[in-house]
NUMI-14729 format. One record per residue (C-alpha): x, y, z; residue number from 1. Coordinates in Angstrom, 2 decimals, decimal comma, padded with zeros to 5 digits, m for minus. Example, Ala and Ser with C-alpha at 12.3 -4.5 7.8 and 13.67 -1.06 7.14 Angstrom:
BEGIN
ATOM      px      py      pz resi
ATOM  012,30 m004,50  007,80    1
ATOM  013,67 m001,06  007,14    2
***
This chain:
BEGIN
ATOM      px      py      pz resi
ATOM m000,22 m000,01 m002,07    1
ATOM  002,99 m001,46 m000,70    2
ATOM  006,01 m000,85 m002,97    3
ATOM  007,51 m004,12 m004,18    4
ATOM  011,14 m004,65 m005,10    5
ATOM  012,10 m005,15 m008,72    6
ATOM  011,87 m008,59 m010,26    7
ATOM  015,64 m008,72 m010,68    8
ATOM  016,24 m008,02 m006,98    9
ATOM  013,68 m010,61 m005,96   10
ATOM  015,22 m013,27 m008,22   11
ATOM  018,71 m012,48 m006,87   12
ATOM  017,40 m012,63 m003,30   13
ATOM  015,70 m015,96 m004,02   14
ATOM  018,94 m017,36 m005,44   15
ATOM  020,87 m016,11 m002,41   16
ATOM  018,38 m017,64  000,03   17
ATOM  018,32 m020,93 m001,85   18
ATOM  022,10 m021,08 m002,12   19
ATOM  022,45 m020,18  001,55   20
ATOM  019,93 m022,82  002,58   21
ATOM  021,65 m025,53  000,52   22
ATOM  025,10 m024,49  001,77   23
ATOM  023,88 m024,41  005,37   24
ATOM  022,34 m027,85  005,05   25
ATOM  025,52 m029,27  003,52   26
ATOM  027,64 m027,57  006,19   27
ATOM  025,48 m029,06  008,94   28
ATOM  025,72 m032,53  007,39   29
ATOM  029,51 m032,22  007,00   30
ATOM  030,00 m030,95  010,54   31
ATOM  027,90 m033,61  012,25   32
ATOM  029,39 m036,33  010,04   33
ATOM  032,94 m035,20  010,86   34
ATOM  032,08 m034,89  014,55   35
ATOM  030,59 m038,38  014,74   36
ATOM  033,54 m039,82  012,80   37
ATOM  036,02 m038,15  015,15   38
ATOM  034,13 m039,44  018,18   39
ATOM  034,19 m042,95  016,74   40
ATOM  037,94 m042,73  016,02   41
ATOM  038,61 m041,39  019,52   42
ATOM  036,52 m044,14  021,07   43
ATOM  038,24 m046,88  019,04   44
ATOM  041,72 m045,46  019,74   45
ATOM  040,96 m045,14  023,43   46
ATOM  039,73 m048,72  023,68   47
ATOM  042,80 m049,93  021,80   48
ATOM  045,02 m048,01  024,25   49
ATOM  043,08 m049,50  027,14   50
ATOM  043,46 m053,04  025,79   51
ATOM  047,19 m052,49  025,26   52
ATOM  047,70 m051,29  028,84   53
ATOM  045,69 m054,14  030,30   54
ATOM  047,80 m056,60  028,29   55
ATOM  051,07 m054,99  029,49   56
ATOM  049,86 m055,00  033,10   57
ATOM  048,95 m058,68  032,79   58
ATOM  052,58 m059,34  031,79   59
ATOM  054,04 m056,87  034,31   60
ATOM  051,84 m055,96  037,31   61
ATOM  054,16 m053,02  038,04   62
ATOM  053,53 m051,44  034,62   63
ATOM  052,33 m047,84  035,04   64
ATOM  049,36 m046,39  033,07   65
ATOM  050,14 m043,81  030,35   66
ATOM  050,30 m040,18  031,40   67
ATOM  050,60 m037,70  028,48   68
ATOM  049,05 m034,40  027,48   69
ATOM  046,39 m036,25  025,52   70
ATOM  045,98 m039,65  027,25   71
ATOM  045,83 m040,45  030,93   72
ATOM  045,24 m043,84  032,57   73
ATOM  044,18 m045,04  036,01   74
ATOM  043,70 m048,44  037,61   75
ATOM  041,83 m049,47  040,72   76
ATOM  042,75 m052,82  042,30   77
ATOM  040,73 m054,70  044,93   78
ATOM  043,41 m054,25  047,57   79
ATOM  043,66 m050,47  047,51   80
ATOM  040,00 m049,71  046,66   81
ATOM  040,02 m046,77  044,28   82
ATOM  043,70 m045,99  044,78   83
ATOM  044,72 m042,83  042,93   84
ATOM  041,56 m042,79  040,84   85
ATOM  039,88 m039,32  041,04   86
ATOM  036,41 m039,34  042,62   87
ATOM  034,84 m038,20  039,32   88
ATOM  036,13 m041,43  037,70   89
ATOM  035,49 m043,83  040,57   90
ATOM  031,72 m043,75  040,05   91
ATOM  031,92 m044,60  036,32   92
ATOM  030,74 m047,98  035,11   93
ATOM  032,39 m050,01  032,32   94
ATOM  031,84 m048,47  028,89   95
ATOM  032,38 m045,09  027,21   96
ATOM  031,68 m041,79  028,94   97
ATOM  032,04 m038,03  028,54   98
ATOM  033,21 m036,33  031,76   99
ATOM  034,77 m033,11  032,95  100
ATOM  037,31 m032,71  035,73  101
ATOM  040,41 m030,62  036,35  102
ATOM  038,73 m027,97  034,18  103
ATOM  038,94 m030,10  031,02  104
ATOM  036,58 m032,25  028,97  105
ATOM  037,59 m035,90  028,68  106
ATOM  036,41 m038,94  026,74  107
ATOM  036,66 m041,94  029,09  108
ATOM  036,81 m045,71  028,47  109
ATOM  036,27 m048,01  031,47  110
ATOM  036,79 m051,79  031,61  111
ATOM  037,12 m054,53  034,27  112
ATOM  039,71 m057,31  034,05  113
ATOM  041,26 m059,65  036,66  114
ATOM  039,38 m058,02  039,49  115
ATOM  040,76 m054,55  038,65  116
ATOM  039,02 m051,59  036,99  117
ATOM  040,90 m049,75  034,33  118
ATOM  040,27 m046,13  033,25  119
ATOM  041,63 m044,54  030,08  120
ATOM  041,00 m040,84  029,32  121
ATOM  041,46 m038,77  026,18  122
ATOM  041,79 m034,96  026,39  123
ATOM  039,23 m033,47  023,93  124
ATOM  040,54 m029,88  024,08  125
ATOM  042,57 m030,13  020,87  126
ATOM  039,81 m032,00  019,11  127
ATOM  037,24 m029,37  020,12  128
ATOM  039,58 m026,61  018,93  129
ATOM  039,91 m028,34  015,55  130
ATOM  036,10 m028,69  015,35  131
ATOM  035,65 m024,98  016,05  132
ATOM  038,08 m024,08  013,28  133
ATOM  036,28 m026,48  010,97  134
ATOM  032,95 m024,92  011,91  135
ATOM  034,29 m021,42  011,14  136
ATOM  035,53 m022,71  007,78  137
ATOM  032,08 m024,10  007,02  138
ATOM  030,47 m020,79  008,06  139
ATOM  032,76 m018,92  005,69  140
ATOM  031,83 m021,36  002,96  141
ATOM  028,13 m020,73  003,60  142
ATOM  028,63 m016,94  003,38  143
ATOM  030,67 m017,34  000,20  144
ATOM  027,93 m019,54 m001,26  145
ATOM  025,31 m016,91 m000,43  146
ATOM  027,43 m014,19 m002,07  147
ATOM  028,10 m016,22 m005,19  148
ATOM  024,42 m017,22 m005,39  149
ATOM  023,35 m013,58 m005,13  150
ATOM  025,82 m012,51 m007,83  151
ATOM  024,80 m015,39 m010,07  152
ATOM  021,11 m014,71 m009,42  153
ATOM  021,58 m011,00 m010,22  154
ATOM  023,33 m011,80 m013,49  155
ATOM  020,87 m014,52 m014,46  156
ATOM  017,87 m012,37 m013,50  157
ATOM  019,22 m009,58 m015,69  158
ATOM  019,42 m011,95 m018,63  159
ATOM  015,98 m013,40 m017,99  160
ATOM  014,17 m010,14 m017,30  161
ATOM  015,81 m008,06 m020,03  162
ATOM  013,03 m008,90 m022,57  163
ATOM  010,39 m007,97 m019,99  164
ATOM  012,22 m004,72 m019,19  165
ATOM  012,49 m003,86 m022,88  166
ATOM  008,79 m004,60 m023,35  167
ATOM  007,92 m002,43 m020,34  168
ATOM  009,92  000,49 m021,78  169
ATOM  008,14  000,23 m025,10  170
ATOM  004,73  000,02 m023,45  171
ATOM  005,61  002,97 m021,18  172
ATOM  006,64  005,05 m024,18  173
ATOM  003,25  004,58 m025,83  174
ATOM  000,81  007,51 m025,55  175
ATOM m002,98  007,55 m025,81  176
ATOM m002,76  009,98 m028,72  177
ATOM m000,54  007,73 m030,84  178
ATOM m001,17  004,51 m032,67  179
ATOM m001,08  001,19 m030,88  180
ATOM  002,59  000,23 m030,30  181
ATOM  003,91 m002,58 m032,51  182
ATOM  005,19 m004,92 m029,82  183
ATOM  004,97 m008,30 m031,51  184
ATOM  007,41 m007,70 m034,35  185
ATOM  010,52 m008,18 m032,19  186
ATOM  009,00 m010,70 m029,77  187
ATOM  009,43 m014,44 m030,04  188
ATOM  006,93 m017,24 m029,62  189
ATOM  007,62 m017,67 m025,91  190
ATOM  005,83 m016,18 m022,92  191
ATOM  007,24 m012,72 m023,72  192
ATOM  005,68 m012,94 m027,17  193
ATOM  002,34 m013,86 m025,63  194
ATOM  002,62 m010,92 m023,24  195
ATOM  003,51 m008,56 m026,10  196
ATOM  000,52 m009,82 m028,09  197
ATOM m001,78 m009,22 m025,12  198
ATOM m000,42 m005,70 m024,62  199
ATOM m000,74 m004,85 m028,30  200
ATOM m004,30 m006,14 m028,45  201
ATOM m005,18 m004,21 m025,30  202
ATOM m003,57 m001,01 m026,63  203
ATOM m005,54 m001,35 m029,87  204
ATOM m008,78 m001,64 m027,91  205
ATOM m007,83  001,35 m025,73  206
ATOM m007,09  003,51 m028,78  207
ATOM m010,41  002,52 m030,33  208
ATOM m012,17  003,35 m027,07  209
ATOM m010,47  006,76 m026,92  210
ATOM m011,54  007,53 m030,46  211
ATOM m015,13  006,60 m029,63  212
ATOM m015,02  008,77 m026,51  213
ATOM m013,67  011,73 m028,47  214
ATOM m016,37  011,33 m031,10  215
ATOM m019,01  011,02 m028,39  216
ATOM m017,73  014,12 m026,58  217
ATOM m017,74  016,12 m029,79  218
ATOM m021,26  014,94 m030,65  219
ATOM m022,54  015,71 m027,16  220
ATOM m020,97  019,15 m027,23  221
ATOM m022,71  019,97 m030,49  222
ATOM m025,89  017,92 m030,51  223
ATOM m026,96  018,81 m026,97  224
ATOM m025,86  022,41 m026,78  225
ATOM m027,65  023,30 m030,01  226
ATOM m031,17  022,29 m028,89  227
ATOM m030,52  023,82 m025,46  228
ATOM m029,65  027,12 m027,12  229
ATOM m032,87  026,87 m029,13  230
ATOM m034,87  026,21 m025,94  231
ATOM m033,28  029,18 m024,19  232
ATOM m033,91  031,47 m027,15  233
ATOM m037,53  030,36 m027,42  234
ATOM m038,04  030,90 m023,70  235
ATOM m036,64  034,42 m023,93  236
ATOM m038,92  035,24 m026,86  237
ATOM m041,96  033,87 m025,02  238
ATOM m041,03  035,81 m021,89  239
ATOM m041,40  039,01 m023,91  240
ATOM m045,00  038,10 m024,76  241
ATOM m047,16  040,30 m022,49  242
ATOM m050,31  038,30 m023,26  243
ATOM m049,07  035,32 m021,24  244
ATOM m050,38  034,82 m017,74  245
ATOM m048,27  034,87 m014,58  246
ATOM m048,60  031,09 m014,31  247
ATOM m047,24  030,73 m017,86  248
ATOM m044,34  033,10 m017,12  249
ATOM m043,50  030,99 m014,06  250
ATOM m043,39  027,88 m016,22  251
ATOM m041,17  029,67 m018,74  252
ATOM m038,83  030,67 m015,92  253
ATOM m038,52  027,02 m014,92  254
ATOM m037,85  026,00 m018,54  255
ATOM m035,17  028,68 m018,91  256
ATOM m033,50  027,76 m015,61  257
ATOM m033,55  024,07 m016,50  258
ATOM m031,96  024,80 m019,88  259
ATOM m029,29  026,97 m018,28  260
ATOM m028,52  024,40 m015,59  261
ATOM m028,37  021,59 m018,14  262
ATOM m026,05  023,64 m020,33  263
ATOM m023,78  024,35 m017,35  264
ATOM m023,81  020,68 m016,36  265
ATOM m022,87  019,60 m019,88  266
ATOM m020,02  022,12 m019,89  267
ATOM m018,79  020,82 m016,53  268
ATOM m018,94  017,17 m017,58  269
ATOM m017,09  017,95 m020,79  270
ATOM m014,44  019,84 m018,83  271
ATOM m014,00  016,92 m016,45  272
ATOM m013,76  014,51 m019,38  273
ATOM m010,67  016,30 m020,68  274
ATOM m007,42  014,79 m019,47  275
ATOM m005,74  018,20 m019,17  276
ATOM m007,53  021,31 m018,10  277
ATOM m007,79  024,07 m020,68  278
ATOM m005,12  026,60 m019,71  279
ATOM m007,04  029,44 m021,35  280
ATOM m010,08  028,65 m019,21  281
ATOM m008,08  028,64 m015,97  282
ATOM m007,95  032,39 m015,61  283
ATOM m008,43  033,98 m012,21  284
ATOM m011,95  033,00 m011,17  285
ATOM m013,69  035,39 m008,74  286
ATOM m015,16  033,24 m005,96  287
ATOM m017,28  036,09 m004,57  288
ATOM m018,84  036,75 m007,98  289
ATOM m019,63  033,05 m008,45  290
ATOM m021,19  032,89 m004,98  291
ATOM m023,31  035,98 m005,66  292
ATOM m024,54  034,55 m008,97  293
ATOM m025,36  031,22 m007,30  294
ATOM m027,46  032,93 m004,61  295
ATOM m029,37  035,00 m007,15  296
ATOM m029,84  032,04 m009,48  297
ATOM m031,43  029,85 m006,80  298
ATOM m033,23  032,43 m004,70  299
ATOM m036,53  031,29 m006,25  300
ATOM m036,27  028,11 m004,16  301
ATOM m037,15  030,05 m000,99  302
ATOM m040,11  031,93 m002,37  303
ATOM m043,05  031,48 m000,07  304
ATOM m040,82  030,21  002,74  305
ATOM m039,99  031,94  006,01  306
ATOM m036,32  031,79  005,10  307
ATOM m033,76  034,57  005,08  308
ATOM m030,82  034,29  002,65  309
ATOM m027,59  036,10  003,57  310
ATOM m024,43  036,65  001,54  311
ATOM m021,36  037,54  003,60  312
ATOM m018,38  038,63  001,47  313
ATOM m015,36  038,93  003,76  314
ATOM m012,75  038,50  001,01  315
ATOM m012,58  038,20 m002,77  316
ATOM m010,27  035,28 m003,51  317
ATOM m009,36  034,50 m007,12  318
ATOM m008,71  030,88 m008,13  319
ATOM m006,86  029,48 m011,13  320
ATOM m009,80  027,28 m012,08  321
ATOM m012,44  027,00 m014,77  322
ATOM m015,37  029,13 m013,76  323
ATOM m017,94  026,62 m014,98  324
ATOM m016,55  023,97 m012,62  325
ATOM m016,39  026,29 m009,61  326
ATOM m019,94  027,39 m010,40  327
ATOM m021,11  023,77 m010,41  328
ATOM m019,62  023,25 m006,92  329
ATOM m021,04  026,46 m005,44  330
ATOM m024,42  026,04 m007,16  331
ATOM m024,84  022,55 m005,69  332
ATOM m023,99  023,68 m002,15  333
ATOM m026,26  026,74 m002,35  334
ATOM m029,12  024,87 m004,05  335
ATOM m029,07  022,11 m001,42  336
ATOM m029,17  024,67  001,40  337
ATOM m032,08  026,57 m000,14  338
ATOM m034,03  023,47 m001,14  339
ATOM m033,89  021,77  002,27  340
ATOM m034,48  024,80  004,51  341
ATOM m038,17  025,50  005,10  342
ATOM m037,60  028,26  007,64  343
ATOM m034,77  030,02  009,38  344
ATOM m031,60  031,40  007,89  345
ATOM m029,14  030,51  005,14  346
ATOM m025,70  032,15  005,00  347
ATOM m023,18  031,98  002,18  348
ATOM m019,84  033,33  003,44  349
ATOM m016,74  033,90  001,32  350
ATOM m013,40  034,12  003,13  351
ATOM m009,82  034,38  001,91  352
ATOM m009,25  030,65  001,64  353
ATOM m012,67  029,08  001,80  354
ATOM m016,40  029,32  001,21  355
ATOM m019,03  028,29  003,77  356
ATOM m022,71  027,59  003,22  357
ATOM m024,65  027,41  006,50  358
ATOM m028,33  026,60  006,85  359
ATOM m030,85  025,84  009,58  360
ATOM m032,67  023,22  007,55  361
ATOM m033,59  019,61  008,21  362
ATOM m029,95  018,42  008,27  363
ATOM m028,54  015,06  007,26  364
ATOM m029,03  011,82  009,17  365
ATOM m026,12  009,75  010,45  366
ATOM m027,04  006,94  008,07  367
ATOM m026,62  009,30  005,09  368
ATOM m023,70  011,56  006,04  369
ATOM m021,07  008,97  005,22  370
ATOM m022,45  008,28  001,73  371
ATOM m023,43  011,72  000,44  372
ATOM m020,52  011,87 m002,01  373
ATOM m021,25  008,47 m003,54  374
ATOM m022,45  008,52 m007,13  375
ATOM m026,25  008,09 m007,54  376
ATOM m026,78  008,03 m003,75  377
ATOM m029,83  010,21 m003,04  378
ATOM m030,29  009,69  000,67  379
ATOM m033,49  009,01  002,55  380
ATOM m035,07  012,44  001,91  381
ATOM m033,56  013,66 m001,39  382
ATOM m035,61  013,68 m004,56  383
ATOM m032,69  014,40 m006,91  384
ATOM m030,68  012,16 m009,20  385
ATOM m027,81  011,67 m006,76  386
ATOM m025,07  013,09 m009,01  387
ATOM m024,78  016,60 m007,54  388
ATOM m022,43  016,02 m004,60  389
ATOM m020,56  013,21 m006,38  390
ATOM m019,84  015,72 m009,15  391
ATOM m018,75  018,24 m006,51  392
ATOM m016,31  015,67 m005,14  393
ATOM m014,84  014,98 m008,59  394
ATOM m014,28  018,68 m009,19  395
ATOM m012,68  019,14 m005,76  396
ATOM m010,39  016,18 m006,41  397
ATOM m009,42  017,71 m009,75  398
ATOM m008,25  020,99 m008,18  399
ATOM m007,09  019,67 m004,81  400
ATOM m009,82  021,44 m002,85  401
ATOM m011,33  020,04  000,32  402
ATOM m015,07  019,74  000,84  403
ATOM m016,30  019,11  004,38  404
ATOM m019,92  018,58  005,42  405
ATOM m020,97  019,01  009,05  406
ATOM m024,59  018,29  009,91  407
ATOM m027,06  017,50  012,65  408
ATOM m030,43  016,11  011,76  409
ATOM m033,15  018,64  012,53  410
ATOM m030,69  021,47  013,23  411
ATOM m028,97  022,25  009,96  412
ATOM m025,85  021,79  007,90  413
ATOM m022,56  023,56  007,25  414
ATOM m020,74  022,93  003,95  415
ATOM m017,15  024,14  003,93  416
ATOM m015,19  024,43  000,68  417
ATOM m011,48  025,02  001,36  418
ATOM m009,22  026,35 m001,40  419
ATOM m005,97  025,41  000,29  420
ATOM m003,38  022,67  000,02  421
ATOM m004,67  019,49 m001,65  422
ATOM m006,40  017,25  000,85  423
ATOM m005,76  013,47  000,80  424
ATOM m009,46  012,66  000,87  425
ATOM m012,80  014,43  000,83  426
ATOM m013,99  014,53  004,41  427
ATOM m017,47  014,03  005,80  428
ATOM m018,02  015,00  009,42  429
ATOM m020,96  015,25  011,80  430
ATOM m021,23  017,20  014,99  431
ATOM m021,75  020,70  016,31  432
ATOM m020,94  023,32  013,71  433
ATOM m019,95  026,95  014,34  434
ATOM m022,26  029,87  013,80  435
ATOM m021,33  032,78  011,53  436
ATOM m021,92  036,50  011,26  437
ATOM m023,92  037,34  008,15  438
ATOM m024,58  040,39  006,05  439
ATOM m028,05  040,19  004,53  440
ATOM m028,40  040,85  000,82  441
***
């Protein structure tokens, strides 16, 4: 999920943007208003100067037009055509104009009177310089407004969000093992009070749920394990009865295996239900021993099949994990290989950092390979409950192991359990898988 900035920063940024937008709009209005006003004043002053010169020339035909740094005048009489009027001015018609000549920008006023055409120019260089300075002043004002808005927004956001921050600290300090935090006692009747009430009500429900879960876990641990122990004991006693037939002994074997597997599954589920793993149970777990026990436990699945089971121990890694959970993972991988291989070869190989289970069975179809770790997904050919591989995934996620399944339908499957650095996700892959050298046991 994308990390979001704190509420205080966002409020301060919103204030800064709003203040900057308002200041920029006001600055634009002021600048264009001042510019238009200056243009109107220049135009009125220039026309007044033009009227004054035309009046003086009417009284004295030899009167010369003004020539200063800011104002210049020209006159074109019918006798001398354009006279000394520059070509850029000669083509202008009566009225107001903006022109450029001699490398300067000029505001021009043109009028006809007594058969002559009069030109009056105003040098806009100084006016443009003043407008630039005014524009820089407005820009500085906009930046100052943004800064003051950000500072004011930061201060105001701190005042506004302080109750929320205090509430968040109190909620964060609450633990699942403690009582529901009393959040409403210091809260008012505003929105913060409503939020505190909602949190307190939710925490109360969570604590009640945790208590129910703990009671359920304790009941399951006792109420299910006890009858399973009775079933196992009864099966062992009946196995010692020599009067039973081979068919009856086979059925007793199935009952005993089912009781053992159910007991191991209950132990695994209870271990996963604990928030923290039991440190005493995380002694060094011998992967090779677990693999050997898994092969022997499920070897009955290949009875009557033309299948060879191999155990290849190349290393004896020891993991800091609960043996019951590792056994659940290995048992599932081995059981699946033995159950879905009608003929050929099955190899369980233990290496220094991983365990591989390779089979030449029916394989997994492309429509199933991407969903094999989903809870209750059984696939198109499986007859199980669909919790085996999903449980394997949960255990691997718990310890940071990586489980990878490579398969080709009709050719076989390779399951690779890697005891290395924690993987970001459990991977599922299809394609050609490598062969392995096996030692038959």
